[in-house]
Steps between C-alpha positions, in 0.01 A plus 500: 500500500395633160786595267419773246756519218557778249549873476483799728510834320390860506175597328510851356129578488397750234154642576264609220601862569871412469587511869766250609526288813758234582373200694635158594376225271556187296252213488686262735596787733133599527394139548750442782387816680137397462560161658701654784238767570237228521702319764669238283857380538669601174847545356597711199737334252657767282789747475481847653727788407718683749389831346245724674205341321624152588549590863146631505367175350687295758372721781140471376519121492660496844233726652230262383682201649625336180795262548800637304754221535474426125506864385870560421647847452630621164667821389296492177243783499139430587273383219244763395147475362317798354127451562273735308163514676195593293176670605350163603794421728644231270878494458716435193861401575839560339812357664865604532685172556846490349779457758256555788436312822210265431619286207824372654372254763746209529421130502673434833266740679192344340615148584564597862147638534333200339705261715317634809186308391260796505126441520461694176708668231365793299650602164388772265523810283854598392642194673342294221610727216832677561839335474688359676254480790233326290729216394643469852154461654382262229809281536470491879130419511547119476686521832191630681391225743207286391283618790547870418215675321616709203298806398576680172369848427558538127451879498652518150686819407528497118720811495785313672468167317759507222452142378136395524564142390770451765276656764212268417725194498646589839153577637376158389774338707407711804129428462571128502596531869239764585213402729326837487515735202367856506439662161310806391302520178778732376756228575292247307477738203881507489547126553238403240409801282305282258258366762243652738577474871229235537719271289842623607442450873421125473817462293700652788329258739595206279867603517504542878438273794221656702260792450491824300366832629393737223460867593335766289500828688161565659343197333461167684805285568474166321653192663577195290574171674520140392141426408351810663481875464357798686435866430537727804368858481722797583320759718509862375775713654621856473812492283784744555729289284552131426876495569581184697141376510575174322799439727283566806239258368754221458666575833165500678403167348833337587510642853154358572584166339814442705346640820229236473775234465383408152736347250523372145241226546238739636471686169233249399276642776298769322362644824850539648616670181205740507569586865856607415377670183261721694784614724710582193215697345447707815872570539525610135198727537651674801825549309314662209372764740852630563762667286782263405550144622396526865339173612282503810584380848332188632285711731346673196386179328152401613536135401807463717359675806145360527 
């Protein structure tokens, strides 16, 4: 079992011509669906509203086969994200969070999920930044069993971070237990605005316990390990939009890693890491070819079917 913790929300996509479309989203929500669609056993750890949007989010997770035992109901309205998509397909986000569903995840639910000794735990996006969920997840992380791999997708959202110093302090504590950290060059620019990504990424590695994956759009993915590094090219794809692509990348990597029965100690194997990385890259590319966060099915991913 992989446990994916964090937010499920509704993305209000604003196209360059002003047209609106509401789609299911949220980094952890997208990641959980990706893993499930690729055939992985995955549970979503996060609150879902009883409103129409929330019921739709729950139904979408259920259709993909995501375990919902740690997805409690709440009468708080569904969290919203407004994603303005530019002519290149890139999205800029603004969030509506106050008194909504995602932030209020309770410690008892988190502790119950972690007590099941999952193969991996995935944390990211608003779950690292918005209170009280961020503090709840950070405080519960030491209870994750020693054998469980912890993946952190920083996916920083500066517009929702009210106290940057507190965010960075909390993130440092989370990274100390992280085995696998995914950061984009945009994340690194926020974490260390005074340093280029070539210097900021090794600093993230030094604060974590395993490897760091650095993404940069269509440019190669850089992997930093203990005493080794690799640069893996990203094949050209037709981009409709990039919504959910990073989540699909992380979900694809983690699904492959756990499917191959690899754990924390295997992160020193550069070839094993690259194998999972190539799956993540293909899954992300397929997602970019669709509107909204719609990860592919296993049958669509060449590296999982050949």
